[in-house]
Structure formats: structure tokens, C-alpha cells
N, C-alpha and C positions, 0 to 999 in steps of 0.2 A: 537447546534453549528455544522458548517459544517467541513469536514475534513481539508480543507485548513486552516480554523481558528485554529483548534486544532494543526495542524503541525506548524503554526507560533507562537502560544501561547507557545509551547513547545520549540522554538527556533530552529526549523529545516530547516530555510531558507538556510543554507549553505548545508545541506544535500539535499534538492530539487535542489539546483543549481548544486550538483555532478551528480545527476540523470539527469538532463537537459544537463549537459555537455557530459555525457556518450552516451546519445541519440541525441546529436546534436540538441537539441531543444532551442528555445529562451524562455525567461521568460514568455512571454504571452501564448506561446504555452503549456508550462508546467502547467500553471495556469489552462488553458482550459482542459487539459488532467485529472488534478487532480479533477476538478470540474465534469468532465463527469464520472469518475470511482468512485468517492466518494459516491454516493447514493447506488450502490450495496455493496461496503465494509461496509458502516455503517449499512445498513439493515442487512447484514450477522452478523455483531458484536451484533447488538441489538437482533436478533433472537437468537444468542448463549446466550446472557444474560438473556433471558426469561425462559430458561429450566434449572432445577437444575443441570443436567449433563453438559450442555453447559456452564453454569456459573461457575461451579467448574473447568472445563477444561481452560476457559478463565483466570480465576483467577490464575490458576497454571501456565499458559504460561506467564502472566504478572509478576508473582513473580520469576520465575526461568528461563525465556527465555533470559534474558539479552539484550532485544530489545533496551533499552535505548541508547546502544552504537550507533546505527544508527542515533540517534538525535545529540549525543554528539561528535561522530567522523565522520565527513563527508566522510574521506578517506576510511571508510570500507562500506559505505552504497551500493557501487556497487561491492563488492568482491564476490567472488565464495560462500563463507559461507553465505553471505547475500542473495544471489539469491536462494540457497538452503533452507535457513531458511524461506524467503519469500514464496517459492513455498509449504513448509509444511504448512504455515499459510494459504495460499489460499486454499489448499486442505481441511483443516479443516473448514474454513469458506464457501467455495462453494460446497465441496463435490465432485467435479469432474472438470476435465480439460475443459470439454464442457461448464461449467458455465463461467469459465474464459475466454474462447475464445468467448463466447457471449458477456461478458462484454467489451472485448476489440473490439469487432465488433461494438457494439453499441457506444462506446466512439469515435471510428474512424469515424463512421457517423456524430456525434455531431461535432467533432473537425476538420475533414479533415486530421487528423495525420494518417499515415500509421498504420494499425492494428498490423503489426509485431513490431513496435516500442512501441505501448502500451502494447503488450503482454510481451516485455522485461522489461517494467516499472512496471507492476503489482505486481511482487513479491518484487520489491524494495520498492514500495509504501506501500505494506502490512507490511513489517518489519518496516518501519518508522512510520506507524500509530500505530502499537503496542508499539514502543517505545516512541511515543508521549503520550500514554495512562498512 
């Protein structure tokens, strides 16, 4: 299953719309951006799930993180708390800001969307992905 399917199956369409609105992106641009960053996010989640420590940390985050609010309440998906939470998730998944920057740069190349927009979207998408899980 890809990230976009996961988000749609979880009912996150309105939250994706809130992210698109915040970044002034259209629906097709948002879909393209999600498709472009999804492989890196999903690979990192899978990598976490393959090690006992990573799996325990991921399970703990899923149980206690309250990330489902980003799916259930589109009005909070782009709040300061959501951005901070998403940055913590990215730090855990990617390990460094350099990896996040590279993911954004690669996604920008694929989509033509400004990398700074994708950098802003990454923490929001990370929180939303955790909420969908």
C-alpha cells in the first residue's frame, strides 16, 4: 500500500486539503508531492519496524502520540504543535535534517514544486502518516 492510499483509507482527505491550502497547492500538486515523498517516509517506517528497538519506539509512538488527531481534525494538521510533532517524527525516521532536505530536494525535482514548500509539508505529512497508521 502506498502512502496516499493509506491516508485516503484513513479518511485524511480533508487533512490533506488543509495542508494543500496552507501551502497554496492544488489537489494534483498535493498528490504529486505526497507520491514523491512517500517512498522515503515509507522506507524509513519499514526500517524502524525491522529492528526491535525501532519497532518498540514506533509502537510506543503510535500508542501514545495522539497522531490520529491529524486525521480526525483537519483544523489542527497545520498547527505549531503539529509542525513540532512532525519534525520530531522526521528526526526519528530520518535521523538528520540533511536527509529531510534531500527528500525535499528530490521531491522538488520530481514534481516541480518549490523545495521550500515541500520542506514545510514534510512534518505535516509525517504526522498525518503516523495518524493514519
